[in-house]
N, C-alpha and C positions, 0 to 999 in steps of 0.2 A: 267220701267212700274210698276212692282210689288212693288218697294219701294215707288213710288208715291201713288199707291193704298193704301198701308199700312198707310202712313202718313195721307191721306185723311180720312181713317176710324178711325184712332186713335185720330184725332183732331189736332189742331195747336200745334206745338212744344213748343211755349211759355207757353201754359197752363201746359204742362207736366213738363217743367223746373221749373215753379213757384210753382207747387204743390209738387215737389220732395224735399227730405231732403238732396240734394247734393249741396246746394248753395255754400258751402265752399270747395267742392271737386274740383279737376282739371276738366277742361271743358269737356273732353271726357266722364266722368261719368255722366254728366248732361243728356246725351241722352239715358241712360240705360232704362228708361221706354219706350221710343219709340222703342229701339232695342228689348225689351221684346215683345211688341205688334207685331212688324214686324216679329219676329221669329215665334210667334204663328200663325199668318196669313199665313206665308210661309209654315209652317207645314200643315195647313189645305188645302192650295192650292195643295201641293204635294200629299196628300192623295186623294183629289178629282181628280187630274190628273191620278193617278193610277187606281182609280175606273172607270173613263171614258175610259181609255185605255182598261181595261178588258171588259167593256160593248161594246165598239166598236168592239172588237174581236168577242164577242158573236153575235152581230147583223150582222157583215160582213160574218159570216161563214154559213149563212142559204140560200144564194142565189143560188149557183151552185150545181147541182145534179151530183154526181160521176157517171161515165159511165162504168168503168171497175174495176177489183179487186184491182189493184194498187191504184186507186184513192179512192176506198172505204176504203182501209187500211190506206191511208194517211189521209183521212178525219176523220176516227175513232181515229187515233193517235193524230190528232190535237185537237179533242174534249177532249180527256183524258188529254192532256198537259194543256189545258186551265183550266180544273177542278183542276189539281194539282197546278197551279199557284194561283187559288182562295183559295184552301185549305191552301197553304203556307202563303198567305197574311192574311187570317183569324187567323191562328195560331200565326203569328207575332204580329198582333194587339191585340189579346187576352192576350199575354204576357205583352204588354204595359199597358193594362187595369189593369192587376193584379199588376204590379209595381205601377201604380197610386194609386190603392186601398191601398197597403201597406204603401205608403207615407202618404195618407190621414189619415189612422188609427193611424199612429205613431204621427202625429203632431196635430190632433184635440184636444186631452186632454190637450195640453200644453197652456201656457200663450200666447195669441195672440200677445203681444208686444215682445215676445222673438225673438231673432235674429236667422235667419237661412240662409243657402246658397243654391242657386239654380243654376244648370248647364244649361246655355242657349247657345247653339251653341258652346260648348267647352270653354265658359267663365264662371267662378264661380262668381256669383253676390250675394252681401249681401242684404238681404231683411228681413222683419219680417214675422211671421207666418200668420198674418192678411192679408198680401199682397199676399203671396204665395198660401195659401189654395184655394181661389176662382179660381186662374189660373189653378191649378192642377185639380180641379173639372170640370172646363170648358173643359180642354183638354180631360179628361176621357169621358165626355158626347159626345164630338165630335167623338172620336174614336169608341164609342159604336154605334153611328148612322151609321158610315161607315161599321162596322161589320154586322149590321142588313141588310144593302143593299147588302153586299157581300154574305150573307147567302141566300138572295132572288135570287141573280144571280146564286149561286151554285145550288139551287133547280131547276131553269130553265135549267141549263146545264145538271143536272142529268136526267131530263125528256127527253131532247134532245138526250142524250146518250142512254137511254133505248129505245126510239122510233127508233133510228138508228140501234140498235142491233136487234130489232124485225123486222124491215123492211128488213134488209139484212141478217137475220138469223146468227148473229155473236155469237159465243160461245168462252169464254176465258178459257184456261187451266191455272190454278193457280199452277205453279210449284215453285214459291218463294213468300215470303210475301211482302205485300205492304211496301214501304219505303218512303212514302211521307213526313214524318216528319223530315227526315235526313237533308234536305236542309233548313228547316224552323227554326232550332235552331240557332238563331242569338242573338247578344247582344242587350240589351234594348237600347232605344234611350237615347239621352243626356238630360234627364228630371229629373235627380237625385236631391234630396233636402237633405242638410246636416244641422242639427239643432245645433246651437251653445250652449255653456254652459249656465246653468240657471242663473248664476250671471252676465252674460255679458250684 
């Protein structure tokens, strides 16, 4: 289903093959432009799915009122866990935006016809800077949109937590520091770009 959707959005495969520079390459390489487009759309769908999952958790947690101390504590812990998940996702996506910015700053001054290599789903693909730069910019913009939506969700969740604390007179004893960022230090996604020699 997702592959069909990607191909429909990207256009007919014949156009991609005729426009590519891979006519003399082995046949699997002729589909690399389609694979590139499919990978980008799959990444966007994954980010959207994560965002919808977080938002569904936010919407579904507002219906039932807790009736005793155990339920109040469980509900409070659930809200804090959802906030931590949003924090972690924002931190991870901000790291990806930073990596995209580093790549863009590194390749923008170079010759657009210069050869570079982009990692797509674990496969190193040879492209030119002229082809890679717009894709990296588009990925960066999409991630920034998701970050802004997650920040809005985080603000709503913070308000919900504050209202919950005031309603049930909850006070937190801080005996140890917050460690939300420990689990959010992950490796960057496979979006690296390697620029080839100037004479290549």
